[in-house]
Steps between C-alpha positions, in 0.01 A plus 500: 500500500558760227306472174450729203158654444446273198537187711328642808148627428424628851546858614562668833183570693464833673729671752690314769745609770778250561546411868810674644644157585508414128622832363871425529492172306256655251728796432813283491353274232370800303848657499655167394252457214540854370878464508490189282206596276508864402194641329262245648219572742386262770129487574429321826190278521467505876153347488657181361790489748516293815721426796513373856476667840580341835294577809677613816187576703366145535614217727568289191695669223291474184609564144230678302520458124349824376463731204710816500184698572423283802860531612484880487191496722644259756835677520324818610444328834874516567437866580157507663252261658185642343418662166182628344414387150562853372843510666595168340394629160692824548824324592484217247351696211287198403173579323198479729319215321814285500588587859156403628538154346846462655371598842206264465736208432716587802191533718355167389837334563493657848834668447334837559203589718256787520521691827231735623733672745856567374624513859407133546690363202732286712219356709477131409133497600412734216239329286578451133213603282354215297347755268823592323372561149656792319160672479507538877843663509495877512794742480475541879500128582788416735703187427760329716707183487337201662781417740340171608520363146527120481538259210596134470736591219812708546497615137167665425393590146309830496556609141143436387423639151311828502188558293667795335430405142152469359424260217496796263845616616643150459357471150639842414846401623495178300376692197788745529748214524355335190511828309862565598603150401336533159712808431814321617429197278425719199822697549694174526346367177586821316863488621538138392340553160701816439816293545391180323282659228325168425413232754281193527209499743635238745847658496360843584293365789797306636727805479247726674461251786878468534558875514216584738517206742746682733226762550186287463395201289255609230239249388484384140150645477624844610782490243258401222269788589792741498612371159148558367497851645835581336376369165195725526725796584728407207818442697525151354315297237459138400755386245346471153683174431472336842180552699663380823770768475502873570683785333607823666370822344750784522 
């Protein structure tokens, strides 16, 4: 999905190294997009992306529905049986706080296991630690795939939401969206009034909704507040003869 920044309030979060297995399709799409849309820049929100991986190390072939971050971690095990937390972070580029949450989810789902001796990673008798909280993971903790993984379902959903956003961050994001939309609505009102010169209240609201609906649907309350703001800033004024009409001020 490709959206403009006005319609998509979220931003990319931190560095991330794309798994080598995904680089070709990533670069192919990027080249295609740049060929058809010159002057535009794509910003990838990997933390909101998802996909599927199929196991080839279990007796039953499972399909894991994962986030792109989870996928990047699991695909490392195509190259090696055991990784330390620090090695996973180095190769994926995922920020430590986010990575620890991802690893915790995979540990609780028993997709990964903590191993005390890296040389015993393929030993099925290796005990999985029940104490898999992120606070107990250190950079030197060794993690391996749990090759004896079992589940009643063939398709397993692992893309559990991360606690990456605090209440304050969410409120700030929503506040930024509201602020951006106010500016967009005000600009739309000015364009309409500049063309029409004089317009009745209900007609102006209807026209604003019609023009902006392809991007987002502004509420009547938001439009009214923007009209009031533009009156205060002397972009428009109430018509002297009709109180339910507005006049554009050049």
